[in-house]
C-alpha positions in Angstrom: -1.9 30.6 21.7 1.0 28.9 20.7 2.2 27.1 17.9 3.6 23.5 16.9 5.4 23.2 13.4 5.4 18.9 13.5 6.5 16.9 10.5 8.4 13.8 10.1 12.2 14.2 8.6 11.9 11.8 5.9 14.7 12.0 3.4 14.9 10.3 -0.3 11.3 10.1 -0.5 11.8 12.4 -3.8 9.2 15.0 -2.8 7.2 15.6 0.0 4.3 13.2 1.4 1.6 15.6 2.2 -0.8 13.5 3.6 2.3 11.1 5.4 1.8 10.2 8.8 -0.7 10.5 11.6 0.0 12.2 14.8 -1.5 12.8 18.4 -1.2 16.2 19.9 -1.9 16.0 23.7 -1.5 18.4 26.4 -0.2 16.8 29.6 0.5 20.4 32.0 -1.2 23.6 31.4 1.0 26.9 31.6 1.1 26.4 35.4 2.4 23.4 35.3 -0.9 21.4 36.2 -2.9 18.6 34.7 -5.6 20.6 32.9 -9.2 20.1 33.5 -9.8 20.1 29.8 -6.6 19.0 28.1 -6.2 19.9 24.6 -6.3 17.1 22.5 -6.2 16.8 18.3 -5.3 14.1 16.2 -3.8 15.6 13.1 -1.9 14.5 9.5 1.8 15.6 9.3 3.9 15.8 6.3 6.7 13.3 5.6 9.8 14.4 3.6 12.2 17.0 3.8 10.7 20.5 4.0 7.1 20.4 4.7 5.3 20.2 8.4 1.8 21.0 9.9 1.1 23.9 12.1 -1.0 23.3 15.2 -2.4 26.1 17.2 -2.4 25.0 20.7 -2.7 27.0 24.1 0.5 27.2 26.4 1.4 24.2 28.6 3.5 21.0 27.8 2.5 18.5 25.0 3.0 14.8 24.0 3.3 14.5 20.5 3.1 11.0 19.1 3.7 9.7 15.6 2.3 6.7 14.4 3.9 5.6 11.3 2.4 3.3 8.4 5.3 0.7 9.4 3.7 0.5 12.5 6.6 2.4 14.5 5.6 4.6 17.3 7.7 8.0 18.0 6.9 10.6 20.6 8.1 13.5 22.0 7.5 16.0 24.8 7.3 19.7 23.8 6.9 23.1 25.9 4.7 25.6 24.3 4.7 29.4 25.7 2.3 32.1 25.1 3.5 33.7 22.2 4.0 33.6 18.2 6.8 31.6 18.1 6.8 28.5 16.3 7.8 25.3 18.2 9.0 22.8 15.7 8.8 19.0 16.4 10.7 17.0 14.0 10.4 13.1 14.2 13.6 11.4 12.5 12.9 7.7 12.0 15.9 5.3 11.3 17.5 5.4 7.9 16.7 2.6 5.1 19.3 0.6 4.3 19.5 2.3 0.6 18.0 5.2 -0.8 16.1 3.3 -3.2 14.1 1.8 -0.3 12.8 4.8 1.7 9.2 4.5 0.5 9.3 0.7 1.5 11.0 1.4 4.8 8.2 3.7 5.6 5.5 1.5 4.6 6.8 -1.0 6.7 8.2 -3.5 4.3 11.7 -3.2 4.9 13.3 -3.5 8.6 16.1 -0.7 9.3 19.7 -2.2 10.4 18.9 -0.2 13.5 16.1 -2.7 14.2 18.5 -5.5 14.0 21.1 -3.7 15.7 18.6 -3.5 18.8 17.9 -7.1 18.6 21.5 -8.0 18.8 22.3 -5.6 21.3 19.4 -7.0 23.5 20.9 -10.9 22.8 24.5 -9.6 23.6 23.2 -8.2 27.2 21.6 -10.9 28.0 24.9 -13.5 27.3 27.1 -10.7 29.1 24.7 -11.2 32.3 24.5 -14.8 32.1 28.2 -14.9 31.7 28.8 -12.5 34.5 26.7 -15.1 36.9 29.3 -17.6 36.1 32.3 -15.1 37.2 32.9 -15.4 33.2 33.8 -12.0 31.6 32.0 -11.8 28.0 31.9 -8.4 26.0 30.6 -8.1 22.4 31.7 -4.6 20.9 29.7 -2.4 19.0 31.8 -3.1 15.5 30.7 -6.8 16.0 27.0 -5.7 16.3 27.2 -3.7 13.6 28.8 -6.3 11.1 26.5 -8.9 12.4 23.2 -6.6 11.8 24.3 -6.1 7.9 24.6 -9.8 7.4 21.4 -10.5 9.7 19.3 -8.0 7.6 20.5 -9.8 4.4 19.1 -13.1 5.7 15.8 -11.5 7.0 13.9 -13.2 4.4 15.0 -16.9 5.5 14.5 -15.7 9.1 10.9 -14.5 8.4 10.4 -17.8 6.5 11.2 -19.9 9.4 9.2 -17.9 11.8 6.0 -17.7 9.7 6.2 -21.4 8.6 6.7 -20.7 5.3 9.5 -22.4 2.8 12.3 -23.1 4.8 14.7 -21.9 2.0 15.2 -20.6 -1.3 15.0 -22.9 -4.3 18.1 -24.2 -5.6 20.0 -21.5 -7.8 17.9 -18.7 -6.3 19.9 -18.0 -3.2 19.8 -13.9 -2.5 23.2 -14.4 -1.2 24.2 -15.7 -4.3 23.0 -13.3 -6.7 24.3 -11.0 -9.1 23.3 -7.4 -7.6 24.1 -5.9 -11.0 22.4 -8.6 -13.1 19.5 -7.5 -15.3 16.3 -8.9 -14.7 15.3 -11.4 -17.3 11.5 -11.6 -18.9 11.2 -14.9 -16.5 12.1 -12.3 -13.4 9.7 -9.4 -14.0 7.7 -8.4 -17.2 4.7 -5.9 -18.0 2.1 -7.3 -19.9 -1.1 -6.0 -21.3 -4.9 -6.9 -21.1 -7.7 -5.7 -23.4 -10.0 -3.8 -20.6 -13.0 -3.9 -23.3 -13.2 -7.6 -22.6 -12.9 -7.9 -18.5 -14.5 -11.3 -18.0 -11.2 -12.9 -20.1 -9.4 -11.8 -17.5 -11.3 -13.9 -14.6 -10.7 -16.9 -17.2 -6.9 -15.9 -18.0 -6.3 -15.9 -13.6 -8.3 -19.0 -12.6 -5.2 -21.2 -12.6 -1.7 -21.5 -13.6 -2.1 -23.6 -17.0 -4.9 -21.0 -18.4 -2.1 -18.0 -17.4 0.6 -20.1 -19.1 -1.7 -20.5 -22.4 -2.7 -16.7 -22.1 0.8 -15.9 -21.7 2.0 -17.5 -24.9 0.0 -14.7 -27.1 0.4 -11.9 -24.8 2.0 -8.6 -26.0 4.3 -6.3 -23.6 2.6 -3.4 -22.1 3.4 -0.2 -23.5 4.1 3.1 -22.3 5.9 2.1 -19.2 9.4 2.0 -18.5 10.8 0.3 -15.5 14.5 0.1 -13.6 16.0 -2.5 -11.4 17.8 -1.8 -8.5 19.1 -4.8 -5.7 20.9 -5.6 -2.8 20.8 -9.6 -3.1 18.3 -10.0 -0.4 15.7 -7.7 -2.0 14.9 -6.7 -5.7 13.1 -3.4 -6.4 11.0 -2.7 -10.0 10.3 1.0 -10.4 7.5 1.3 -12.7 7.1 4.8 -14.4 4.4 5.8 -16.9 6.8 6.9 -19.8 4.1 7.6 -22.7 0.3 7.6 -21.3 -1.1 7.6 -25.1 0.6 4.4 -25.7 -1.4 2.5 -22.9 -4.6 3.6 -25.0 -6.8 1.3 -26.7 -9.7 2.3 -29.3 -13.2 0.7 -28.7 -16.6 0.8 -30.1 -17.5 2.9 -26.6 -14.3 4.9 -26.8 -10.4 5.1 -25.8 -9.8 3.3 -22.4 -6.3 2.5 -21.2 -4.9 -1.0 -21.3 -4.6 -3.1 -18.0 -1.1 -3.5 -16.9 -0.6 -7.0 -15.5 3.2 -7.3 -14.0 4.4 -11.0 -13.8 7.4 -12.3 -11.7 8.4 -16.0 -11.5 7.6 -17.6 -7.7 9.1 -21.1 -7.7 7.7 -22.8 -10.5 4.7 -20.9 -10.4 3.9 -17.3 -10.9 3.1 -13.8 -9.2 0.6 -12.0 -11.0 -0.2 -8.4 -10.2 -2.9 -6.1 -11.3 -0.8 -2.8 -11.4 -2.9 0.5 -10.9 -1.9 1.8 -14.0 -2.8 4.6 -15.3 -2.3 6.1 -11.8 -3.0 9.4 -12.9 -5.9 9.4 -15.8 -4.3 12.6 -17.5 -1.0 13.2 -16.2 0.4 16.9 -15.8 2.9 17.5 -18.3 4.6 19.3 -15.9 5.1 17.3 -13.4 6.8 13.7 -13.0 4.8 11.1 -13.4 3.8 8.8 -10.1 6.1 5.9 -9.8 4.9 2.4 -8.7 7.2 0.3 -6.8 7.2 -3.6 -6.6 9.2 -5.1 -4.0 10.3 -8.6 -3.9 12.4 -10.7 -1.2 14.4 -13.6 -2.0 14.4 -13.6 -5.6 12.2 -16.0 -7.4 12.0 -18.1 -4.6 8.9 -19.7 -3.0 9.7 -17.9 0.6 9.7 -14.3 -0.3 7.0 -11.6 0.0 6.1 -9.5 -2.7 4.4 -5.6 -2.1 3.3 -3.0 -4.1 3.8 1.0 -3.1 2.7 3.7 -4.9 4.7 7.1 -4.9 1.8 9.2 -4.3 2.6 12.6 -2.7 -1.1 13.3 -2.1 -2.5 10.0 -1.1 0.7 7.7 -0.6 0.2 7.9 3.2 -3.4 6.5 2.9 -2.4 3.7 0.6 0.1 2.5 3.5 -1.9 2.5 6.1 -4.7 0.4 4.0 -1.6 -1.9 3.1 -0.8 -2.5 6.9 -4.6 -2.7 7.7 -4.1 0.0 9.8 -8.0 1.5 9.1 -8.3 3.6 12.0 -5.5 6.2 10.6 -6.1 5.4 6.8 -9.4 7.2 7.7 -8.0 10.2 9.7 -5.8 10.7 6.6 -9.3 10.5 4.5 -10.9 13.0 6.5 -8.4 15.5 6.0 -8.2 14.6 2.5 -11.9 15.4 2.2 -11.7 18.7 4.0 -9.0 20.0 2.0 -11.0 19.2 -1.1 -8.7 16.7 -2.5 -11.2 13.6 -3.2 -13.6 16.1 -5.0 -10.6 17.1 -6.9 -9.5 13.8 -7.9 -13.2 12.8 -9.2 -14.0 16.4 -10.4 -11.5 16.6 -13.3 -11.2 12.7 -13.8 -7.6 13.4 -12.8 -7.2 10.2 -10.7 -9.9 8.0 -10.4 -7.9 4.9 -8.6 -6.7 7.2 -5.8 -10.5 8.1 -5.5 -11.1 4.5 -5.2 -8.4 3.9 -2.5 -10.2 6.6 -0.6 -13.7 5.0 -1.2 -12.7 1.7 0.1 -11.3 3.2 3.7 -14.4 5.2 3.8 -16.9 2.0 3.2 -15.1 0.3 6.4 -15.9 3.3 8.6 -19.4 4.4 6.7 -21.3 6.9 8.6 -25.1 8.2 7.1 -24.1 11.6 8.0 -22.3 11.9 4.4 -24.8 10.1 2.5 -25.4 13.0 0.0 -21.8 13.5 -0.7 -21.3 9.6 -1.4 -23.9 9.7 -3.8 -22.2 12.3 -5.8 -18.8 10.6 -5.3 -20.1 7.0 -6.4 -22.1 8.8 -9.5 -18.9 9.9 -10.9 -16.8 6.8 -10.0 -19.1 4.2 -11.5 -18.9 6.3 -15.2 -15.3 4.9 -15.9 -16.0 2.1 -17.9 -12.8 0.2 -17.1 -13.0 0.8 -13.6 -14.6 -2.3 -12.0 -13.7 -0.6 -8.3 -16.0 2.4 -9.4 -19.0 -0.2 -9.2 -18.0 -2.1 -6.5 -17.8 0.7 -3.8 -21.1 1.7 -5.3 -22.3 -1.8 -4.5 -20.7 -2.0 -1.3 -22.4 1.4 -0.4 -25.8 0.6 -1.2 -25.9 -2.6 0.3 -24.9 -1.0 3.5 -27.1 2.0 3.3 -30.3 0.2 0.9 -33.8 1.2 2.4 -35.8 -0.3 -0.5 -35.6 -3.4 -2.9 -35.0 -0.8 -5.9 -31.8 -0.3 -4.1 -30.8 -3.9 -3.4 -31.7 -4.4 -7.2 -28.9 -1.3 -8.0 -26.5 -2.6 -6.0 -27.2 -6.3 -7.8 -26.9 -4.2 -11.3 -23.3 -2.3 -10.1 -22.0 -5.7 -8.9 -22.3 -7.4 -12.4 -21.2 -4.2 -14.2 -17.9 -4.6 -11.9 -17.6 -8.3 -13.1 -17.5 -7.5 -16.6 -15.2 -4.8 -16.2 -12.7 -7.5 -15.1 -11.0 -8.3 -11.7 -10.9 -5.1 -9.6 -7.5 -3.4 -8.7 -7.8 -3.6 -5.1 -7.9 -6.6 -2.7 -10.7 -4.9 -0.9 -12.8 -4.8 -4.4 -12.3 -8.4 -5.1 -13.6 -9.2 -1.2 -16.7 -7.2 -1.6 -17.7 -8.3 -4.9 -17.5 -11.9 -3.6 -19.4 -11.2 -0.6 -22.0 -9.1 -2.3 -22.2 -11.6 -5.3 -23.2 -14.3 -2.5 -25.7 -12.3 -1.1 -27.7 -12.6 -4.4 -26.2 -16.0 -5.4 -29.4 -18.1 -4.0 -32.1 -16.0 -6.1 -29.7 -15.3 -9.5 -28.4 -17.5 -11.4 -26.2 -15.0 -13.3 -24.9 -13.9 -9.9 -24.4 -17.5 -8.5 -22.3 -18.1 -12.0 -20.1 -15.1 -11.3 -20.0 -15.5 -7.3 -18.4 -18.9 -8.6 -15.8 -17.1 -11.0 -14.7 -14.7 -8.6 -14.3 -17.2 -5.7 -11.8 -19.1 -7.8 -9.6 -16.1 -8.2 -10.2 -14.8 -4.3 -8.9 -18.1 -3.1 -5.5 -17.6 -5.0 -5.0 -13.3 -3.8 -2.7 -12.5 -1.2 -5.2 -10.5 1.2 -2.1 -8.6 3.0 -2.2 -6.5 0.3 -3.6 -3.5 -1.1 -3.4 -4.0 -4.9 -4.9 -7.2 -6.4 -1.8 -9.8 -6.1 -2.4 -13.5 -7.3 -0.3 -16.4 -6.9 -0.6 -19.0 -9.3 1.3 -22.2 -8.2 2.0 -24.7 -10.9 -0.3 -27.5 -10.9 2.8 -30.2 -10.6 3.1 -28.7 -6.9 
């Protein structure tokens, strides 16, 4: 047998992303150079970072290895493998990020690389030269000019995207990212972290039903404790890196015990506001020997209405699954989940209550491609997830699972009970949770008055969420718009 050592060389992540990128290994020739009758084929998950690798034992021959990045970029290599014990390295090197601090966002596909703009401009330059040559005119555009233009085009990418996508044509006056001070500190109107009481989840549905309700709540809201954040800016993009600095400060005591406060990130968007239900605390009991996971919030075009807001969690274990989920690549996310389950990662997240939010992300992926063969394992997982008094997503996943697999009226009744518990715990952390909750309550709304009332409340919020996200993000435009 031969050996392939496969990895994605992605620098500046700060850590190796253990389950980072899905790759296909396909044998195209055997050791005699012929197409094999039964070619070796395997889908694997390779690390992204600077040091790790995934070893794959293969028969001798020639292989096509294809890496499918969360960003949508596909990279491929052809490699010969002999029948010896030597490892054959296969290293994929994606285009560099515009800045070191955008490495995670670049891998997730939220930020185009400057190389992509250069390729776009080279293609246009080639067409111009070809057209000019047909008229006996010589026009040569130098690589230096293309590189200079690519840099400026990247800074204007928000306006280009806004035009192509039919959104606002340009940022509002005074919010032009090209005129922004790259070193300026953010004001509370730009970005702030606010706390919400987890013991009164139903109040959150009312708070986020409209811009007016949010404004009223905001007047008496308190800053979220226990977190720090830094801002990085390149005029076109603003990035806030949020880190849990003191977990104990974010705990509130209730008659039922200690619960972590809900953390709401608020950012001005035109005359309205974006509100993100941040997945905090990401690690329920952070390991004191490890650096807390950073949560990134990226915003385009300043506070204008044209830009997009995205969230990335720098989790070294399930960061890849979250990025595939964010780009709606459920097949690749399922591959990551299968490997995480096989290695025992999901069980460990739940067994010691270390990271139930990460386990919920895995749960939503599993629900999308649920197989009856793992029913017993899922029953065990769901029982653990639904025990967290502050986590609506655990009950949502339990209800979605029951609605897919119910074999009796009692199981349907249990699903309805789980949906109502989820609603009372507050708005789910994940967009998929809002969608499953809305659909589940609707299926009972005709015969259950309380379910109908809850469904209407959830629908009012669901109409304001950005469905192209992993974590729940609401856009609350001013009623004056």
